[in-house]
C-alpha positions in Angstrom: 89.1 113.2 101.1 88.3 110.6 104.2 91.3 109.1 106.1 91.0 105.9 108.2 93.8 106.5 110.1 95.1 103.3 112.3 98.4 103.8 114.2 98.3 100.0 115.2 101.2 99.3 117.9 105.0 99.7 118.8 106.0 102.4 116.1 103.0 102.5 114.5 102.5 105.2 117.1 105.8 106.8 116.6 105.5 107.1 112.4 101.9 107.9 111.9 102.0 111.1 113.5 104.2 112.6 110.7 102.1 111.3 108.2 98.9 113.0 109.2 101.2 116.5 109.7 102.2 116.1 106.2 98.8 115.1 104.8 97.4 118.4 106.5 100.2 120.4 105.0 99.6 118.6 101.5 95.6 118.4 101.5 93.0 120.6 101.3 90.6 119.7 104.8 91.4 115.8 105.3 88.6 114.7 107.5 90.8 111.3 109.5 88.9 108.7 111.2 91.2 106.9 114.1 90.2 103.5 114.0 91.8 101.4 117.3 92.8 98.2 116.1 95.9 96.0 116.8 97.8 93.5 119.4 97.1 96.1 121.8 93.2 95.9 121.7 93.1 92.3 121.7 94.6 92.4 125.6 92.3 94.6 126.4 89.1 93.7 124.9 90.2 90.3 123.1 90.1 91.0 119.5 92.3 92.9 117.5 89.8 94.3 115.0 85.9 94.0 115.1 83.2 94.1 112.7 82.3 98.0 114.1 85.8 98.7 112.8 85.9 97.3 109.7 82.3 99.5 109.2 84.3 102.1 110.9 87.0 101.7 108.2 84.0 101.7 105.5 83.2 105.5 106.0 86.7 106.5 104.8 88.1 106.6 100.7 91.2 104.9 102.1 93.5 103.6 105.0 96.7 105.0 106.5 97.9 102.0 108.9 101.0 102.1 110.9 102.3 98.6 112.3 100.4 96.0 114.2 101.9 92.9 116.3 99.9 89.9 115.5 97.8 88.3 118.1 97.6 84.7 118.9 94.7 83.0 116.2 94.4 86.4 114.2 95.7 89.1 111.7 94.1 92.3 111.0 96.1 92.5 107.7 94.8 89.8 106.6 91.3 90.3 107.5 91.2 93.7 106.0 92.4 92.7 102.7 89.6 89.7 102.6 87.2 92.7 103.6 88.1 95.1 101.4 89.2 93.1 98.2 92.9 94.1 98.0 93.8 92.0 95.4 97.1 93.7 94.9 99.9 94.6 97.1 102.4 97.3 95.4 105.9 97.6 96.6 108.2 100.1 95.2 111.9 99.7 96.2 114.5 102.7 95.7 118.0 102.8 97.0 118.4 106.4 97.4 122.6 105.5 97.2 122.7 104.2 100.6 124.1 101.0 99.3 126.3 99.6 97.1 122.9 98.1 94.7 121.4 100.3 92.2 117.6 99.6 92.8 114.9 100.7 91.3 112.1 98.4 91.1 108.3 97.6 92.2 106.8 93.9 93.6 103.6 93.4 92.8 102.2 90.5 94.8 98.6 88.6 94.5 97.5 89.6 98.1 94.6 87.1 98.7 94.9 83.8 97.9 98.3 81.5 97.6 99.8 80.0 100.8 98.1 83.1 102.6 94.5 81.6 101.4 94.1 79.9 105.3 92.9 76.7 104.1 94.9 74.7 106.9 94.3 70.9 107.8 96.6 69.9 111.1 96.9 66.7 112.4 99.5 64.7 114.9 101.4 63.7 112.1 100.6 65.5 108.9 99.9 69.6 108.5 98.4 70.1 105.1 97.9 74.1 103.8 96.3 74.7 99.9 97.8 77.0 97.6 95.1 78.7 96.1 95.5 80.5 92.4 92.3 81.7 90.7 92.1 83.0 87.0 90.0 85.5 88.4 92.3 87.3 91.3 95.6 86.3 88.6 93.8 88.1 85.7 92.9 91.1 87.9 96.3 91.5 88.7 98.2 91.2 85.5 95.7 93.9 84.5 96.4 95.9 87.4 100.3 95.4 86.8 100.1 96.4 83.1 98.3 99.5 83.9 100.6 100.5 87.0 102.6 103.6 86.4 106.0 103.9 84.2 105.8 100.3 83.4 108.8 99.3 81.1 108.8 95.6 81.4 107.3 92.9 83.7 108.7 90.3 85.0 106.5 87.3 86.1 108.0 85.1 88.8 107.1 81.6 89.5 108.3 78.0 89.9 106.3 76.5 87.0 109.1 74.1 86.7 108.1 72.2 89.7 104.8 73.6 90.4 101.3 72.5 87.8 100.0 75.5 89.8 102.4 78.4 88.3 102.3 76.9 85.5 98.9 77.8 85.2 100.0 81.9 87.1 102.4 82.5 84.9 100.3 81.4 81.4 97.2 83.7 82.3 99.8 86.8 83.2 101.1 85.9 79.8 98.0 86.0 78.3 96.7 89.4 79.8 100.1 90.9 79.5 100.0 90.5 75.8 96.1 91.5 75.5 97.6 95.2 77.2 100.9 94.9 74.9 103.4 95.2 77.9 107.0 93.9 77.4 107.0 91.0 79.7 109.5 88.3 80.5 109.3 85.5 83.0 112.2 84.2 85.5 111.7 80.9 88.2 111.6 82.2 91.6 114.9 81.0 93.0 116.9 82.5 89.9 114.7 86.1 91.0 116.2 85.8 94.5 119.8 85.1 93.1 119.3 87.8 90.2 118.3 90.7 93.1 121.5 90.4 94.9 123.5 89.7 91.0 121.6 92.1 88.9 119.3 93.8 90.4 119.3 96.0 87.3 117.3 92.8 85.7 114.3 94.5 87.1 111.3 97.1 86.4 108.5 95.3 87.4 108.0 91.9 89.2 104.6 90.0 89.2 104.3 87.2 91.3 102.2 85.1 93.7 101.5 85.9 97.4 103.8 83.8 99.2 106.7 84.6 96.7 106.0 88.1 97.0 106.4 88.6 100.7 109.9 86.7 100.6 110.9 88.6 98.0 110.2 92.0 99.1 112.0 91.6 102.2 115.1 90.6 100.4 114.6 94.0 97.9 114.3 95.6 101.2 117.6 94.8 102.7 119.2 96.0 99.1 117.7 99.4 99.7 119.2 99.9 103.1 116.4 98.5 105.3 112.7 97.8 106.1 112.5 101.2 107.3 112.5 103.0 104.1 109.7 100.9 102.6 106.4 101.7 101.7 103.2 99.5 100.3 100.2 100.2 99.0 97.2 97.5 99.2 95.0 98.9 96.3 91.2 97.3 95.9 88.8 97.9 93.2 87.1 100.6 95.2 89.1 101.1 98.4 93.6 101.0 99.2 95.0 100.8 102.8 99.0 102.0 102.7 101.3 100.8 104.9 105.3 100.7 105.2 106.5 97.2 105.3 107.8 96.8 108.5 106.4 95.3 111.8 105.6 97.0 114.7 109.3 96.8 116.2 108.6 96.5 119.6 112.2 96.3 120.8 113.3 99.9 119.8 109.1 101.4 120.4 109.2 104.4 122.4 112.9 105.3 121.7 112.5 107.8 119.2 114.2 106.1 116.8 112.2 104.5 115.0 112.8 105.7 110.4 109.4 107.2 109.5 110.8 107.0 106.0 108.7 103.6 104.8 105.5 105.8 106.6 105.9 108.8 105.1 106.4 107.3 101.7 103.5 105.6 101.8 101.4 108.6 101.9 103.2 109.8 98.7 101.8 106.1 97.3 98.3 107.7 98.7 98.5 110.8 97.1 99.4 109.0 93.9 96.7 107.1 94.2 93.9 109.7 95.1 94.9 111.5 91.8 97.3 114.0 93.6 100.9 113.2 91.4 102.5 116.9 91.9 101.9 116.3 95.5 103.5 113.1 95.5 105.9 114.0 93.9 106.9 116.7 96.6 106.9 114.2 99.3 109.3 112.0 97.4 111.6 114.8 96.6 111.5 116.3 100.0 112.4 112.4 101.4 115.5 112.4 99.2 116.9 115.3 99.7 116.7 114.7 103.6 118.2 111.2 102.8 120.9 112.8 100.8 122.1 115.6 103.4 122.6 112.3 105.7 119.3 113.0 108.1 119.0 109.3 108.5 118.2 107.1 111.5 120.1 104.9 113.2 118.4 101.8 111.4 120.6 103.3 107.8 123.3 104.0 109.9 122.6 107.7 111.1 122.1 109.5 114.0 119.2 111.3 113.6 115.7 110.8 115.2 112.0 110.3 114.5 111.7 113.9 115.1 114.5 114.9 113.2 113.8 112.9 110.1 110.1 114.1 109.8 110.7 118.2 110.3 114.2 117.7 107.9 111.0 116.4 105.3 108.6 118.6 106.2 111.4 121.8 106.0 112.1 120.6 102.8 108.1 120.7 101.9 108.1 124.0 102.8 110.6 125.3 99.8 108.0 124.1 97.2 104.4 125.9 96.5 102.1 123.2 97.4 98.9 125.2 96.1 
Protein backbone atom coordinates (compact mmCIF):
# COMPACT_ATOMS: atom_id res chain seq x y z
CA UNK A 1 0.00 0.00 0.00
CA UNK A 2 1.23 3.48 -0.87
CA UNK A 3 0.37 6.09 1.75
CA UNK A 4 1.00 9.80 1.30
CA UNK A 5 2.07 11.35 4.61
CA UNK A 6 1.93 15.04 5.48
CA UNK A 7 2.91 15.91 9.04
CA UNK A 8 1.96 19.55 8.45
CA UNK A 9 2.48 22.08 11.21
CA UNK A 10 2.67 22.23 15.00
CA UNK A 11 1.76 19.04 16.82
CA UNK A 12 1.23 17.27 13.49
CA UNK A 13 4.98 16.69 13.49
CA UNK A 14 4.65 14.94 16.87
CA UNK A 15 1.55 12.78 16.37
CA UNK A 16 2.22 11.45 12.87
CA UNK A 17 5.56 9.65 13.50
CA UNK A 18 3.84 7.22 15.94
CA UNK A 19 1.32 6.46 13.19
CA UNK A 20 4.12 5.56 10.77
CA UNK A 21 5.61 3.25 13.39
CA UNK A 22 2.29 1.48 13.89
CA UNK A 23 1.64 1.12 10.15
CA UNK A 24 5.12 -0.35 9.67
CA UNK A 25 4.32 -2.80 12.44
CA UNK A 26 0.93 -3.89 11.11
CA UNK A 27 1.27 -3.73 7.32
CA UNK A 28 3.49 -5.70 4.99
CA UNK A 29 6.06 -3.26 3.55
CA UNK A 30 3.92 -0.11 3.28
CA UNK A 31 5.39 2.61 1.08
CA UNK A 32 5.25 6.17 2.43
CA UNK A 33 5.34 9.25 0.21
CA UNK A 34 6.36 12.33 2.18
CA UNK A 35 4.47 15.52 1.30
CA UNK A 36 5.45 18.97 2.56
CA UNK A 37 2.34 21.12 2.92
CA UNK A 38 1.03 23.67 5.41
CA UNK A 39 1.73 27.05 6.95
CA UNK A 40 5.49 26.56 7.18
CA UNK A 41 5.59 25.92 3.44
CA UNK A 42 3.49 29.03 2.82
CA UNK A 43 5.88 31.12 4.91
CA UNK A 44 8.84 29.69 3.00
CA UNK A 45 7.49 29.49 -0.55
CA UNK A 46 4.31 31.60 -0.68
CA UNK A 47 1.86 28.70 -1.09
CA UNK A 48 0.77 26.11 1.53
CA UNK A 49 0.03 23.51 -1.16
CA UNK A 50 0.82 23.39 -4.89
CA UNK A 51 -0.30 21.50 -7.98
CA UNK A 52 2.91 19.48 -7.71
CA UNK A 53 1.91 18.44 -4.19
CA UNK A 54 -1.48 17.26 -5.46
CA UNK A 55 0.22 15.27 -8.25
CA UNK A 56 2.53 13.65 -5.67
CA UNK A 57 -0.39 12.69 -3.45
CA UNK A 58 -2.18 11.14 -6.42
CA UNK A 59 0.59 8.53 -6.61
CA UNK A 60 -0.66 7.09 -3.31
CA UNK A 61 -3.66 4.93 -2.43
CA UNK A 62 -4.64 7.16 0.49
CA UNK A 63 -3.21 9.86 2.74
CA UNK A 64 -2.41 10.43 6.40
CA UNK A 65 -2.50 14.10 7.42
CA UNK A 66 -1.28 15.60 10.69
CA UNK A 67 -2.48 19.15 11.21
CA UNK A 68 -2.05 22.37 9.26
CA UNK A 69 -2.17 25.96 10.40
CA UNK A 70 -4.33 28.02 8.05
CA UNK A 71 -2.44 30.31 5.69
CA UNK A 72 -4.05 33.64 4.68
CA UNK A 73 -6.55 33.16 1.87
CA UNK A 74 -5.91 29.45 1.40
CA UNK A 75 -7.23 26.29 3.09
CA UNK A 76 -5.11 23.20 2.54
CA UNK A 77 -7.86 20.91 3.81
CA UNK A 78 -10.53 22.39 1.52
CA UNK A 79 -8.13 22.17 -1.45
CA UNK A 80 -7.48 18.49 -0.74
CA UNK A 81 -11.17 17.66 -0.30
CA UNK A 82 -12.04 19.25 -3.63
CA UNK A 83 -9.03 17.83 -5.50
CA UNK A 84 -9.92 14.26 -4.52
CA UNK A 85 -13.73 14.60 -4.43
CA UNK A 86 -13.84 13.68 -0.74
CA UNK A 87 -17.57 14.15 -0.31
CA UNK A 88 -18.02 12.41 3.06
CA UNK A 89 -16.43 13.30 6.38
CA UNK A 90 -16.66 10.46 8.90
CA UNK A 91 -16.08 11.26 12.59
CA UNK A 92 -16.57 8.59 15.28
CA UNK A 93 -16.79 9.59 18.95
CA UNK A 94 -16.29 7.34 21.97
CA UNK A 95 -16.07 8.37 25.61
CA UNK A 96 -13.69 5.64 26.89
CA UNK A 97 -15.12 6.28 30.39
CA UNK A 98 -13.10 9.49 30.66
CA UNK A 99 -16.20 11.61 31.25
CA UNK A 100 -19.66 11.04 32.78
CA UNK A 101 -21.09 10.83 29.25
CA UNK A 102 -21.73 7.46 27.59
CA UNK A 103 -20.87 8.35 24.03
CA UNK A 104 -20.57 5.97 21.09
CA UNK A 105 -21.73 7.68 17.92
CA UNK A 106 -20.54 8.68 14.47
CA UNK A 107 -21.15 11.96 12.64
CA UNK A 108 -21.29 11.71 8.84
CA UNK A 109 -20.93 15.18 7.42
CA UNK A 110 -21.22 16.47 3.86
CA UNK A 111 -17.72 17.64 3.00
CA UNK A 112 -17.78 19.80 -0.15
CA UNK A 113 -20.79 22.11 -0.13
CA UNK A 114 -23.01 24.04 2.25
CA UNK A 115 -21.65 27.34 3.55
CA UNK A 116 -18.14 26.06 2.86
CA UNK A 117 -18.69 26.00 -0.90
CA UNK A 118 -16.67 29.21 -1.12
CA UNK A 119 -19.23 31.27 -3.02
CA UNK A 120 -19.12 34.68 -1.36
CA UNK A 121 -19.65 38.32 -2.20
CA UNK A 122 -18.24 41.01 0.07
CA UNK A 123 -18.91 44.75 -0.18
CA UNK A 124 -18.53 47.66 2.22
CA UNK A 125 -22.04 47.16 3.58
CA UNK A 126 -23.06 43.57 2.87
CA UNK A 127 -21.42 40.16 3.06
CA UNK A 128 -23.22 37.28 1.31
CA UNK A 129 -22.27 33.62 1.49
CA UNK A 130 -24.25 31.15 -0.62
CA UNK A 131 -25.20 27.82 0.94
CA UNK A 132 -25.08 25.14 -1.75
CA UNK A 133 -26.79 21.77 -1.31
CA UNK A 134 -26.97 19.61 -4.43
CA UNK A 135 -29.04 16.51 -5.07
CA UNK A 136 -25.95 14.68 -6.38
CA UNK A 137 -23.79 15.17 -3.28
CA UNK A 138 -26.66 14.63 -0.87
CA UNK A 139 -27.68 11.38 -2.56
CA UNK A 140 -24.20 9.90 -2.49
CA UNK A 141 -23.66 11.07 1.09
CA UNK A 142 -26.87 9.36 2.24
CA UNK A 143 -25.99 6.22 0.27
CA UNK A 144 -22.55 6.19 1.89
CA UNK A 145 -24.12 6.57 5.34
CA UNK A 146 -26.57 3.77 4.74
CA UNK A 147 -23.78 1.33 3.86
CA UNK A 148 -21.38 2.34 6.65
CA UNK A 149 -20.25 -0.25 9.18
CA UNK A 150 -22.41 -1.06 12.21
CA UNK A 151 -25.26 1.30 11.36
CA UNK A 152 -28.25 0.73 13.62
CA UNK A 153 -30.04 4.03 13.13
CA UNK A 154 -29.32 7.25 11.28
CA UNK A 155 -30.53 10.62 12.56
CA UNK A 156 -30.88 13.22 9.80
CA UNK A 157 -29.98 16.56 11.37
CA UNK A 158 -31.25 19.71 9.65
CA UNK A 159 -33.10 23.02 10.12
CA UNK A 160 -36.02 22.38 7.80
CA UNK A 161 -38.39 24.44 9.93
CA UNK A 162 -36.52 27.59 8.81
CA UNK A 163 -34.40 26.80 5.74
CA UNK A 164 -35.87 25.58 2.45
CA UNK A 165 -32.47 24.17 1.52
CA UNK A 166 -32.76 21.92 4.56
CA UNK A 167 -36.18 20.69 3.46
CA UNK A 168 -34.42 19.64 0.26
CA UNK A 169 -31.52 18.02 2.16
CA UNK A 170 -33.85 16.16 4.51
CA UNK A 171 -36.16 14.88 1.79
CA UNK A 172 -33.32 13.62 -0.42
CA UNK A 173 -31.73 11.86 2.56
CA UNK A 174 -35.02 10.27 3.60
CA UNK A 175 -35.66 8.88 0.12
CA UNK A 176 -32.17 7.36 -0.17
CA UNK A 177 -32.29 5.84 3.33
CA UNK A 178 -35.71 4.37 2.61
CA UNK A 179 -34.37 2.81 -0.57
CA UNK A 180 -31.57 1.23 1.44
CA UNK A 181 -34.00 0.02 4.12
CA UNK A 182 -32.10 1.76 6.91
CA UNK A 183 -33.76 2.77 10.16
CA UNK A 184 -33.75 6.56 10.56
CA UNK A 185 -35.30 9.52 12.31
CA UNK A 186 -34.77 13.28 12.03
CA UNK A 187 -33.99 16.16 14.35
CA UNK A 188 -33.54 19.93 14.16
CA UNK A 189 -29.90 20.90 14.64
CA UNK A 190 -30.56 22.96 17.78
CA UNK A 191 -32.46 20.05 19.31
CA UNK A 192 -29.62 17.73 18.35
CA UNK A 193 -27.10 20.02 20.08
CA UNK A 194 -29.25 19.96 23.21
CA UNK A 195 -29.73 16.19 23.13
CA UNK A 196 -26.03 15.53 22.63
CA UNK A 197 -25.59 16.97 26.13
CA UNK A 198 -28.72 15.63 27.81
CA UNK A 199 -29.33 12.35 25.99
CA UNK A 200 -26.31 11.24 23.90
CA UNK A 201 -27.63 7.69 23.99
CA UNK A 202 -30.28 8.77 21.44
CA UNK A 203 -27.67 8.86 18.68
CA UNK A 204 -26.04 6.12 16.68
CA UNK A 205 -25.11 7.82 13.37
CA UNK A 206 -25.81 11.50 12.62
CA UNK A 207 -26.15 12.49 8.96
CA UNK A 208 -25.94 16.21 8.35
CA UNK A 209 -24.69 19.08 6.22
CA UNK A 210 -21.24 20.66 6.28
CA UNK A 211 -21.48 23.48 8.84
CA UNK A 212 -23.84 21.64 11.19
CA UNK A 213 -21.54 18.61 11.17
CA UNK A 214 -18.52 20.79 11.87
CA UNK A 215 -20.11 22.38 14.93
CA UNK A 216 -21.69 19.20 16.34
CA UNK A 217 -18.33 17.43 15.96
CA UNK A 218 -16.61 19.78 18.38
CA UNK A 219 -19.48 19.43 20.84
CA UNK A 220 -19.22 15.65 20.64
CA UNK A 221 -15.44 15.85 21.07
CA UNK A 222 -15.89 17.80 24.29
CA UNK A 223 -18.16 15.05 25.61
CA UNK A 224 -15.49 12.40 24.97
CA UNK A 225 -12.90 14.33 26.92
CA UNK A 226 -11.24 16.42 24.25
CA UNK A 227 -10.31 16.91 20.60
CA UNK A 228 -7.09 14.95 21.08
CA UNK A 229 -9.05 11.69 21.22
CA UNK A 230 -10.92 12.11 17.97
CA UNK A 231 -10.06 10.71 14.52
CA UNK A 232 -11.67 11.37 11.15
CA UNK A 233 -11.76 10.15 7.58
CA UNK A 234 -12.43 12.15 4.41
CA UNK A 235 -13.85 9.66 1.93
CA UNK A 236 -14.19 9.91 -1.85
CA UNK A 237 -14.97 7.44 -4.63
CA UNK A 238 -11.33 6.41 -5.12
CA UNK A 239 -9.29 8.07 -2.39
CA UNK A 240 -9.38 8.88 1.31
CA UNK A 241 -7.52 11.15 3.72
CA UNK A 242 -7.26 10.28 7.41
CA UNK A 243 -6.53 12.89 10.07
CA UNK A 244 -7.18 13.73 13.72
CA UNK A 245 -9.82 16.41 14.00
CA UNK A 246 -7.67 18.66 16.20
CA UNK A 247 -5.66 21.56 14.83
CA UNK A 248 -1.95 22.28 14.87
CA UNK A 249 -2.08 23.56 18.49
CA UNK A 250 0.95 25.87 18.28
CA UNK A 251 0.62 26.68 22.00
CA UNK A 252 1.78 23.17 22.96
CA UNK A 253 3.85 22.23 19.90
CA UNK A 254 7.32 20.99 20.76
CA UNK A 255 6.54 20.32 24.41
CA UNK A 256 6.03 16.58 24.03
CA UNK A 257 2.52 16.59 25.51
CA UNK A 258 0.37 16.42 22.35
CA UNK A 259 -2.20 13.65 22.47
CA UNK A 260 -1.39 11.05 19.77
CA UNK A 261 -4.62 9.08 20.20
CA UNK A 262 -6.69 10.96 17.60
CA UNK A 263 -4.00 10.39 14.98
CA UNK A 264 -3.53 6.74 15.96
CA UNK A 265 -7.28 6.12 15.78
CA UNK A 266 -7.18 7.73 12.33
CA UNK A 267 -4.77 4.90 11.46
CA UNK A 268 -7.45 2.50 12.68
CA UNK A 269 -9.88 4.12 10.23
CA UNK A 270 -7.30 3.87 7.45
CA UNK A 271 -6.92 0.14 8.13
CA UNK A 272 -10.70 -0.35 8.10
CA UNK A 273 -10.96 1.51 4.78
CA UNK A 274 -8.21 -0.73 3.37
CA UNK A 275 -10.08 -3.87 4.45
CA UNK A 276 -7.67 -4.70 7.28
CA UNK A 277 -10.45 -5.05 9.85
CA UNK A 278 -8.69 -7.36 12.31
CA UNK A 279 -5.64 -5.07 12.46
CA UNK A 280 -7.89 -2.05 12.88
CA UNK A 281 -9.50 -3.81 15.85
CA UNK A 282 -6.08 -4.40 17.39
CA UNK A 283 -5.32 -0.67 17.24
CA UNK A 284 -8.66 0.15 18.84
CA UNK A 285 -8.16 -2.40 21.62
CA UNK A 286 -4.62 -1.20 22.32
CA UNK A 287 -5.78 2.42 22.60
CA UNK A 288 -8.61 1.39 24.92
CA UNK A 289 -6.28 -0.59 27.20
CA UNK A 290 -3.77 2.26 27.33
CA UNK A 291 -6.48 4.72 28.39
CA UNK A 292 -7.84 2.26 30.97
CA UNK A 293 -4.35 2.01 32.50
CA UNK A 294 -4.34 5.78 32.94
CA UNK A 295 -1.53 6.40 30.46
CA UNK A 296 -2.96 9.64 29.09
CA UNK A 297 -1.70 13.10 28.18
CA UNK A 298 -2.42 16.30 30.18
CA UNK A 299 -5.35 17.34 27.98
CA UNK A 300 -7.21 14.34 29.41
CA UNK A 301 -6.08 14.99 32.98
CA UNK A 302 -3.03 12.73 32.85
CA UNK A 303 0.70 13.24 33.21
CA UNK A 304 2.05 11.08 30.37
CA UNK A 305 3.99 12.46 27.41
CA UNK A 306 3.27 11.88 23.74
CA UNK A 307 6.12 9.37 23.69
CA UNK A 308 4.89 7.50 26.79
CA UNK A 309 1.37 7.11 25.40
CA UNK A 310 2.77 5.96 22.07
CA UNK A 311 5.08 3.40 23.69
CA UNK A 312 2.24 1.97 25.78
CA UNK A 313 -0.04 1.59 22.75
CA UNK A 314 2.70 -0.13 20.75
CA UNK A 315 3.60 -2.32 23.74
CA UNK A 316 -0.01 -3.45 23.86
CA UNK A 317 0.01 -4.15 20.11
CA UNK A 318 3.01 -6.45 20.50
CA UNK A 319 0.92 -8.73 22.73
CA UNK A 320 -1.16 -9.76 19.73
CA UNK A 321 -0.45 -11.92 16.71
CA UNK A 322 -0.92 -9.40 13.90
CA UNK A 323 0.65 -11.53 11.17
